C-alpha positions in Angstrom: -26.7 -1.8 1.8 -24.0 -2.5 4.4 -21.4 -5.2 5.0 -22.7 -6.9 8.1 -24.0 -10.5 8.0 -25.6 -12.9 10.3 -23.4 -16.0 10.4 -25.6 -19.1 10.6 -25.2 -22.5 9.0 -26.3 -22.8 5.4 -29.8 -24.2 5.1 -31.0 -26.2 2.1 -34.3 -24.2 2.2 -32.6 -20.9 1.7 -30.2 -22.4 -0.9 -33.2 -23.7 -3.0 -34.8 -20.3 -2.7 -31.8 -18.3 -3.7 -29.8 -20.4 -6.2 -31.7 -19.3 -9.2 -31.2 -15.7 -8.4 -27.5 -15.5 -7.5 -26.1 -15.4 -11.0 -26.7 -13.0 -13.8 -25.9 -15.6 -16.4 -28.2 -18.4 -17.5 -27.8 -22.0 -16.3 -25.7 -24.0 -18.7 -28.0 -26.9 -19.2 -27.6 -30.6 -18.5 -24.6 -32.7 -19.3 -22.2 -32.1 -16.4 -21.4 -35.3 -14.4 -23.2 -35.5 -11.1 -20.3 -37.4 -9.5 -16.6 -36.5 -9.2 -13.4 -38.4 -8.8 -13.3 -42.2 -9.1 -17.1 -42.4 -9.5 -17.8 -41.1 -6.0 -19.8 -38.2 -4.8 -16.7 -36.7 -3.2 -15.5 -33.3 -4.5 -11.8 -33.1 -4.5 -10.7 -29.5 -4.1 -7.3 -27.8 -4.7 -6.3 -24.5 -3.1 -4.1 -22.1 -5.2 -3.0 -19.2 -3.0 -2.4 -20.1 0.7 -2.7 -16.7 2.4 -5.3 -15.7 5.0 -8.2 -15.5 2.4 -7.2 -18.8 0.7 -7.3 -20.7 4.0 -10.6 -19.1 4.9 -12.1 -20.0 1.5 -11.0 -23.6 1.8 -12.7 -23.7 5.2 -15.8 -22.1 3.8 -15.9 -24.7 1.0 -15.7 -27.6 3.4 -18.3 -26.1 5.8 -20.7 -25.3 3.0 -21.8 -28.8 2.0 -21.0 -32.5 2.7 -18.5 -34.5 0.6 -15.8 -31.9 0.1 -12.1 -32.8 0.6 -9.1 -30.5 0.3 -6.5 -32.6 -1.5 -3.8 -30.2 -2.8 -2.3 -26.9 -1.9 -0.1 -24.5 -3.9 1.6 -21.2 -3.4 4.7 -19.4 -4.5 6.1 -19.6 -1.0 6.8 -22.9 0.9 6.1 -21.3 4.3 2.7 -20.3 3.2 1.8 -23.8 2.1 3.2 -25.3 5.3 1.2 -22.8 7.4 -2.0 -23.5 5.5 -1.7 -27.2 5.8 -0.9 -26.9 9.6 -4.0 -24.6 10.1 -6.3 -26.8 8.1 -5.1 -29.9 10.0 -5.7 -28.2 13.4 -9.1 -28.8 15.0 -8.2 -26.7 18.0 -7.3 -23.4 16.4 -10.7 -21.8 16.8 -13.0 -20.0 14.4 -11.8 -18.2 11.3 -13.5 -14.8 10.8 -15.4 -15.8 7.6 -16.8 -19.1 9.0 -20.1 -19.7 10.7 -18.6 -22.0 13.3 -15.3 -23.4 14.6 -13.1 -25.4 12.4 -13.5 -29.1 13.3 -12.9 -30.7 9.9 -9.3 -31.7 9.7 -10.4 -35.2 8.7 -11.6 -33.7 5.4 -8.1 -32.3 4.6 -6.4 -35.0 2.6 -3.5 -32.9 1.3 -0.1 -34.4 2.1 3.4 -33.1 1.6 3.4 -34.9 -1.8 0.4 -32.8 -2.9 1.7 -29.5 -1.7 3.5 -27.4 -4.3 5.5 -24.2 -4.4 6.8 -21.8 -6.9 5.3 -19.7 -9.6 4.2 -22.9 -11.4 2.5 -24.4 -8.3 -0.9 -23.8 -9.8 -0.2 -26.1 -12.7 0.9 -28.8 -10.3 -2.3 -28.4 -8.2 -4.4 -28.7 -11.4 -2.6 -32.0 -12.2 -3.2 -33.4 -8.7 -6.5 -35.2 -9.4 -8.7 -32.3 -8.3 -12.3 -31.7 -9.5 -12.4 -28.0 -8.5 -9.9 -25.3 -7.5 -10.1 -22.3 -5.3 -8.1 -19.4 -6.8 -7.0 -17.1 -4.0 -3.6 -15.8 -5.1 -2.8 -12.1 -5.8 -5.3 -10.7 -8.4 -2.6 -10.2 -11.0 -2.4 -13.9 -11.4 -6.1 -14.6 -11.6 -6.5 -14.4 -15.4 -3.7 -17.0 -16.1 -4.9 -19.2 -13.3 -8.5 -19.2 -14.4 -7.5 -19.8 -18.1 -5.4 -22.8 -17.0 -8.1 -24.2 -14.8 -10.8 -24.1 -17.4 -8.5 -25.5 -20.1 -7.8 -28.4 -17.6 -11.5 -29.0 -17.2 -11.8 -27.9 -13.5 -14.7 -26.2 -11.8 -13.6 -22.9 -10.2 -14.3 -20.7 -7.2 -12.2 -17.6 -7.6 -11.7 -14.7 -5.2 -12.4 -11.2 -6.3 -11.2 -9.1 -8.0 -10.4 -11.2 -11.1 -7.9 -8.9 -12.9 -6.0 -5.7 -12.4 -6.2 -4.3 -16.0 -8.2 -4.5 -19.2 -5.8 -7.1 -20.7 -6.6 -9.4 -17.8 -10.3 -8.8 -18.1 -10.3 -10.0 -21.6 -8.6 -13.2 -20.6 -11.2 -13.7 -17.8 -14.1 -13.2 -20.3 -12.6 -15.6 -22.8 -12.0 -18.3 -20.1 -15.6 -17.8 -18.8 -17.0 -18.3 -22.3 -14.9 -21.5 -22.6 -16.3 -22.7 -19.3 -19.8 -22.3 -20.7 -18.8 -24.5 -23.7 -17.2 -27.1 -21.4 -20.1 -26.9 -18.9 -17.8 -26.0 -16.0 -18.9 -23.9 -13.0 -17.4 -20.6 -12.0 -18.5 -18.7 -8.9 -16.7 -15.6 -7.6 -16.0 -14.2 -4.2 -18.5 -11.3 -4.6 -20.5 -13.0 -1.8 -23.3 -10.4 -1.7 -24.8 -12.2 -4.7 -25.3 -15.2 -2.4 -26.5 -13.3 0.7 -30.2 -13.8 1.2 -31.1 -10.3 2.2 -29.3 -8.9 -0.8 -30.9 -11.4 -3.2 -34.4 -10.7 -1.9 -33.9 -6.9 -2.0 -32.5 -7.1 -5.5 -35.3 -9.3 -6.7 -37.8 -6.6 -5.6 -35.8 -3.9 -7.2 -35.8 -5.8 -10.5 -39.5 -6.2 -10.1 -39.9 -2.4 -10.0 -40.2 -1.8 -6.2 -38.3 1.5 -6.4 -39.2 2.3 -10.0 -36.4 3.3 -12.4 -33.0 3.6 -10.6 -31.9 7.2 -10.9 -28.9 7.4 -8.6 -26.8 5.4 -6.2 -24.0 5.5 -3.7 -21.2 3.0 -3.0 -18.7 3.2 -0.1 -15.8 1.3 1.3 -14.1 3.7 3.7 -12.0 2.3 6.5 -8.5 1.9 7.9 -5.2 0.8 6.5 -5.0 -2.9 5.5 -1.7 -3.4 7.4 -4.0 -4.1 10.3 -5.8 -6.9 8.4 -2.6 -8.9 8.2 -1.6 -7.9 4.6 1.6 -6.1 5.6 4.7 -8.1 6.3 7.9 -6.5 7.6 10.7 -7.4 5.2 13.3 -9.9 6.3 17.0 -9.6 5.4 16.9 -12.8 3.4 14.1 -11.6 1.2 14.8 -10.3 -2.3 13.1 -7.2 -3.6 10.6 -9.3 -5.6 9.9 -11.5 -2.6 9.2 -8.5 -0.4 6.9 -7.1 -3.1 5.1 -10.4 -3.6 4.5 -10.9 0.1 3.2 -7.3 0.3 1.2 -7.7 -2.9 -1.7 -5.6 -1.7 0.3 -2.4 -1.8 1.3 -2.6 -5.5 -1.2 -1.8 -8.2 0.2 -4.3 -10.7 -0.5 -7.1 -8.2 -3.7 -6.0 -6.4 -5.2 -3.4 -8.8 -5.2 -0.9 -5.9 -7.8 -1.0 -3.1 -10.6 0.4 -5.3 -10.3 -2.8 -7.3 -9.3 -5.3 -4.6 -11.8 -4.2 -2.0 -14.4 -1.7 -3.3 -15.3 -4.1 -6.1 -17.9 -5.6 -3.7 -19.9 -2.4 -3.5 -19.6 -1.6 -7.2 -20.8 -5.1 -8.1 -24.0 -4.4 -6.1 -24.6 -1.2 -8.1 -24.0 -3.1 -11.4 -26.4 -5.8 -10.2 -29.2 -3.3 -9.6 -28.7 -1.4 -12.8 -28.4 -4.5 -15.0 -24.8 -3.9 -16.2 -21.7 -1.9 -16.0 -21.5 1.9 -16.3 -20.8 3.9 -19.4 -18.1 6.1 -18.0 -16.0 6.9 -14.9 -14.6 10.2 -13.8 -12.4 9.9 -10.7 -9.9 11.5 -8.4 -7.6 10.0 -5.8 -4.2 10.3 -4.2 -1.7 9.3 -1.5 -2.3 11.7 1.4 -1.5 9.3 4.2 0.1 6.3 2.6 3.4 7.9 1.7 6.0 5.5 3.2 7.9 3.5 0.5 7.0 0.2 2.2 3.3 0.9 1.3 4.1 0.5 -2.3 2.6 2.6 -5.0 -1.2 2.4 -4.4 -3.4 5.3 -3.4 -5.2 5.7 0.0 -8.4 7.3 -1.3 -10.6 7.5 -4.4 -13.7 9.4 -5.4 -15.4 8.4 -8.6 -18.6 9.5 -10.4 -20.0 6.7 -12.5 -22.6 7.3 -15.2 -24.9 4.5 -16.4 -26.7 3.9 -19.6 -30.1 5.1 -18.4 -28.5 8.3 -17.1 -28.2 7.2 -13.5 -25.3 8.8 -11.6 -23.5 6.8 -8.8 -21.1 8.4 -6.3 -18.4 6.1 -5.2 -15.7 6.6 -2.5 -13.2 4.3 -0.9 -10.5 5.2 1.6 -7.9 3.4 3.7 -6.7 5.8 6.3 -6.4 5.0 10.0 -8.4 7.1 12.4 -11.2 7.9 9.9 -14.8 7.1 10.2 -15.7 3.7 8.6 -18.5 3.4 6.1 -19.2 0.3 4.0 -22.5 0.4 2.3 -24.5 0.8 -0.9 -27.7 2.7 -1.6 -30.1 3.2 -4.5 -32.7 5.9 -5.3 -35.5 5.3 -7.8 -38.6 7.0 -9.0 -40.7 5.2 -6.4 -38.4 4.9 -3.4 -35.0 4.0 -2.2 -33.2 0.8 -1.2 -30.4 -0.6 0.9 -29.6 -4.2 1.7 -32.7 -5.8 3.3 -34.7 -2.5 3.3 -36.9 -0.6 0.8 -38.6 2.7 1.6 -41.3 4.4 -0.6 -44.3 3.0 -2.5 -43.4 -0.6 -1.8 -41.8 -0.8 1.6 -39.9 -3.9 2.7 -37.8 -5.1 5.6 -36.0 -8.4 5.3 -36.7 -10.7 8.2 -35.7 -14.1 6.9 -32.8 -16.4 7.5 -29.5 -14.9 6.3 -26.9 -17.7 6.1 -23.2 -17.0 6.0 -22.6 -15.8 2.4 -19.0 -16.9 2.4 -20.2 -20.5 2.8 -23.4 -20.1 0.7 -21.4 -19.1 -2.4 -19.6 -22.4 -2.3 -22.8 -24.3 -1.5 -24.5 -22.8 -4.5 -21.6 -23.6 -6.8 -21.2 -27.2 -5.7 -25.0 -27.9 -5.7 -25.2 -26.4 -9.2 -22.5 -28.7 -10.5 -23.9 -31.8 -8.8 -27.3 -31.0 -10.4 -25.7 -30.7 -13.9 -26.4 -27.0 -14.2 -23.2 -25.2 -13.2 -23.4 -21.5 -12.3 -21.1 -19.2 -14.3 -20.5 -15.8 -12.7 -17.4 -15.1 -14.8 -18.9 -12.2 -16.8 -20.6 -10.5 -13.9 -17.5 -10.4 -11.8 -15.4 -9.3 -14.8 -17.8 -6.4 -15.3 -17.6 -5.4 -11.7 -13.8 -5.6 -11.7 -13.5 -3.5 -14.9 -15.9 -1.0 -13.3 -13.4 -0.6 -10.5 -10.5 -0.6 -12.9 -11.9 2.3 -15.0 -12.4 4.3 -11.8 -8.8 3.7 -10.9 -7.6 4.5 -14.5 -9.5 7.8 -14.4 -8.1 8.8 -11.0 -4.5 7.8 -12.0 -4.7 9.6 -15.3 -6.9 12.6 -14.5 -9.1 11.7 -17.6 -12.6 10.3 -18.0 -12.6 6.7 -19.0 -15.3 5.0 -21.0 -16.2 1.4 -20.1 -16.5 0.1 -23.7 -13.2 1.8 -24.7 -11.4 0.1 -21.8 -13.0 -3.3 -22.6 -12.3 -3.2 -26.3 -9.5 -0.8 -27.1 -7.3 -0.1 -24.1 -3.9 -1.8 -24.3 -3.1 -1.2 -20.6 -1.3 -4.2 -19.0 0.2 -3.4 -15.6 2.7 -6.2 -15.7 6.1 -4.4 -15.2 8.4 -4.4 -18.2 11.1 -6.2 -16.2 8.8 -9.2 -15.7 7.7 -9.2 -19.3 11.3 -9.4 -20.3 12.7 -11.9 -17.7 9.6 -13.8 -16.5 8.6 -14.4 -12.9 11.5 -14.8 -10.6 12.3 -13.9 -6.9 15.1 -11.5 -7.9 15.2 -7.7 -7.9 11.9 -5.9 -7.6 10.6 -4.1 -10.6 10.4 -0.3 -10.4 6.8 0.8 -10.0 6.6 4.5 -8.9 3.3 5.9 -7.6 1.0 7.1 -10.4 0.6 10.9 -11.0 -2.5 12.3 -12.7 -1.9 14.0 -16.0 0.1 11.1 -17.4 -1.8 9.7 -20.3 0.2 6.4 -20.2 -1.8 5.4 -17.1 -4.8 4.5 -19.2 
């Protein structure tokens, strides 16, 4: 299963075919209002986290379905909010990479300087700005507190992956997802393969026994350094240590979870989807062979993890961010009757996907919004939490040099990556906390 998609506009026919299959949780039942603000059918959306992915997610949301308006923006940094508003108001800036077509929808951006907020508490101000739904796209460290606040405020949520960086955060996500069920609120995550037609159709066939019992799998996200994706920002003299760290959040495990969590979670989610749940145990290795400069924080540049699942299946997982190396982004499964990849099955029940494959970055928003309007909101909170924790235990094992069991991490681990300085003083753009690279053999890392 690879990462390529065919970017075409979302069709209602494909939506109706795939909506029931794109979540591992049950529909929540009737009772959710079919209209939104002021008795209209308009969906008022607030964006929390105005970086590249946040802007793209806001565009995906608007392009996905009629009646969406972006009415509020929030980020720690004022220049990020200003840049996002400028980009969303510009119909001549071309096509964003995750969109199926050029951006020509500035008229659906109703945010004004009065509904643009900055600072560490900007998310609370967006939630209070008359929104029906929020997009959570800040650094993953903040996702648990943002989701908790959004659900408590009665908002539907689209949240980017991953959804936490440590077991403490995962438990917050699960509690908030359970509360969303009680309050009949929708949650969809940025694990877009669950909304991609070729993945959905392949997975349906796997679940129906097309390859028999799954015995083994492989999951890869091997590529170059993310500095080329726009995540790295050269420090400016006026930036404090904490501001430099926040603007380069990807390179610090307490903010991003490391790249096995932030990026490779996509592939691991597919494996969990096929096997019906998370693994029993992870045994991993990793290190900083290439990413040695201090400006690249404390994360690793490569991981290799062996996951063991409840039925005995073994999954080999690798991810790498080193320039000049051969890229490989894919998933594969081997069963007693054949093998599978995205859109293809070989063996006793061969299959090649030939249907329409709408842009999944837009389809995930279309599925969420349609489910809410029909009074049966999707809730993907638990599935994405399980995928995120699967990646986390792989990182915990590589960092510590010890095997890590999933249930222990979920229920007993006290790991909270928030630096002690921040726990003591709170969030502020002052000195940066000290976060040295992890070294295997240190039991404190789990």
